[in-house]
C-alpha positions as CSV (number, residue, x, y, z in Angstrom):
1,X,71.8,56.5,26.3
2,X,73.7,59.1,28.4
3,X,71.8,61.9,26.7
4,X,68.4,60.2,27.4
5,X,69.3,59.8,31.1
6,X,70.5,63.5,31.2
7,X,67.2,64.5,29.5
8,X,65.2,62.6,32.1
9,X,67.1,64.2,35.0
10,X,66.6,67.6,33.5
11,X,62.9,67.0,33.0
12,X,62.6,65.8,36.6
13,X,64.2,68.9,38.0
14,X,62.5,71.3,35.7
15,X,59.0,69.9,36.1
16,X,59.3,69.5,39.9
17,X,60.5,73.2,40.0
18,X,57.9,74.5,37.5
19,X,55.0,72.8,39.2
20,X,55.2,75.4,42.0
21,X,52.8,78.1,41.1
22,X,51.2,76.2,38.2
23,X,47.5,76.5,37.5
24,X,46.5,73.8,39.9
25,X,44.5,75.3,42.8
26,X,44.0,74.5,46.5
27,X,47.2,75.9,47.8
28,X,47.6,77.4,51.2
29,X,50.3,79.8,50.0
30,X,51.2,81.0,46.6
31,X,54.7,79.6,46.9
32,X,53.5,76.1,47.9
33,X,52.8,73.2,45.7
34,X,49.1,72.6,45.1
35,X,47.4,70.1,47.4
36,X,46.4,66.8,45.9
37,X,44.6,65.6,49.1
38,X,45.3,62.7,51.4
39,X,46.8,59.4,50.1
40,X,49.3,56.7,50.8
41,X,52.4,56.8,48.5
42,X,51.3,53.6,46.8
43,X,47.8,54.7,46.0
44,X,49.2,58.1,44.7
45,X,51.7,56.2,42.5
46,X,48.9,54.1,41.1
47,X,47.0,57.4,40.2
48,X,50.1,58.8,38.5
49,X,50.4,55.7,36.4
50,X,46.8,55.9,35.4
51,X,47.3,59.5,34.4
52,X,50.3,58.4,32.3
53,X,48.2,55.7,30.7
54,X,45.5,58.2,29.7
55,X,48.1,60.4,28.1
56,X,49.5,57.4,26.3
57,X,46.1,56.8,24.9
58,X,45.9,60.4,23.7
59,X,49.3,60.0,21.9
60,X,47.2,57.6,19.7
61,X,49.9,55.9,17.7
62,X,51.5,52.5,17.9
63,X,54.8,52.2,19.6
64,X,56.5,51.3,22.9
65,X,56.3,53.1,26.2
66,X,59.1,52.6,28.6
67,X,58.4,50.6,31.7
68,X,59.6,53.0,34.4
69,X,57.7,53.3,37.6
70,X,56.8,56.3,39.6
71,X,58.9,57.8,42.4
72,X,58.3,59.8,45.5
73,X,59.8,63.2,46.3
74,X,59.5,65.8,49.0
75,X,57.0,68.7,48.8
76,X,59.2,71.8,49.1
77,X,59.6,72.9,52.7
78,X,56.8,70.7,54.1
79,X,57.5,67.9,56.6
80,X,58.9,65.0,54.6
81,X,57.4,62.5,57.0
82,X,53.9,63.7,56.2
83,X,54.0,65.2,52.7
84,X,55.1,63.9,49.4
85,X,54.6,64.2,45.6
86,X,54.8,61.6,42.9
87,X,56.8,61.9,39.7
88,X,56.5,59.4,36.8
89,X,59.1,59.8,34.1
90,X,58.6,57.7,30.9
91,X,59.3,57.8,27.2
92,X,57.5,56.7,24.1
93,X,59.1,55.5,20.9
94,X,56.8,55.1,17.9
95,X,56.8,51.9,15.7
96,X,58.2,54.0,12.9
97,X,59.9,57.4,13.3
98,X,57.7,59.4,11.0
99,X,54.6,58.7,13.1
100,X,55.6,61.4,15.6
101,X,55.2,64.1,12.9
102,X,52.5,66.5,14.1
103,X,51.9,64.6,17.4
104,X,52.8,67.6,19.6
105,X,50.4,69.9,17.7
106,X,47.7,67.2,18.0
107,X,48.4,66.8,21.8
108,X,48.2,70.6,22.2
109,X,44.7,70.5,20.8
110,X,43.6,67.1,22.3
111,X,44.7,67.6,25.9
112,X,42.3,70.5,26.6
113,X,39.4,68.3,25.5
114,X,40.3,66.0,28.5
115,X,40.5,68.8,31.2
116,X,44.2,69.6,30.7
117,X,45.2,73.3,30.4
118,X,48.3,73.8,28.2
119,X,50.4,76.3,30.0
120,X,53.6,76.2,27.8
121,X,54.2,75.1,24.2
122,X,57.0,75.7,21.8
123,X,60.7,75.0,21.0
124,X,63.1,74.7,23.9
125,X,66.5,76.4,24.0
126,X,68.5,73.3,22.9
127,X,70.4,73.4,19.7
128,X,67.8,71.0,18.2
129,X,64.9,73.3,19.3
130,X,62.9,70.3,20.5
131,X,59.2,71.0,21.0
132,X,58.0,70.9,24.6
133,X,54.5,71.1,26.0
134,X,53.5,71.6,29.7
135,X,49.9,71.0,30.8
136,X,48.1,71.1,34.1
137,X,45.0,69.1,35.1
138,X,43.3,70.8,38.1
139,X,40.8,68.0,38.5
140,X,43.4,65.2,38.6
141,X,46.0,67.5,40.5
142,X,48.7,66.5,38.0
143,X,51.0,68.2,35.6
144,X,52.7,66.8,32.5
145,X,55.7,68.0,30.6
146,X,56.3,66.4,27.2
147,X,59.4,66.8,25.0
148,X,59.5,65.7,21.4
149,X,63.1,64.7,20.5
150,X,62.8,64.6,16.7
151,X,66.5,64.4,15.9
152,X,68.6,61.3,16.0
153,X,68.3,57.6,15.2
154,X,65.1,57.0,17.1
155,X,62.8,60.0,17.6
156,X,60.8,59.8,20.8
157,X,58.7,61.6,23.4
158,X,59.9,62.0,26.9
159,X,57.2,62.6,29.5
160,X,57.2,63.6,33.1
161,X,54.0,63.3,35.0
162,X,54.0,65.0,38.5
163,X,51.4,65.2,41.1
164,X,50.5,68.0,43.5
165,X,51.5,67.6,47.2
166,X,49.8,64.7,49.1
167,X,49.5,64.3,52.8
168,X,49.7,60.7,54.2
169,X,46.7,59.6,56.3
170,X,47.0,60.0,60.1
171,X,49.2,57.2,61.5
172,X,50.8,56.5,58.1
173,X,54.4,57.3,56.9
174,X,55.6,58.3,53.5
175,X,56.9,55.2,51.6
176,X,59.9,56.2,49.5
177,X,60.5,54.4,46.2
């Protein structure tokens, strides 16, 4: 369990960092996170969950997705009272371990058919050389990082969906959760 929590924390920090400069457009400065438009935190979180659900459908095998909800984080150096981004970490465990064989290669081919651009794919630097995939969706203003943990008792996918930078509507505040 400790390794899974550590993996989630690592994925959060890596994905939040790697989103800067990703393929999503509409930035005001090359060092800024891409703009995702105007929204309340709750509406943006609902969109992130919908994106996660669409990715779950693309995984296309029976299993169990974790029931973790989205969170809210700051947008780099922008005013934290007006700007935020959403992150949604979750995992997927198949009904039987062998079902994940080939799933990353399949996702690499399937995601682009659904407006995702795969920007990184291959083994990570861990001793297990877990396969990782990072993809951006310019239309949805989201990025996803998927890691396939094939070794161990229960092989799984760990996913992190992250939005671009939202601005709250005038008169609203960022709700943190």
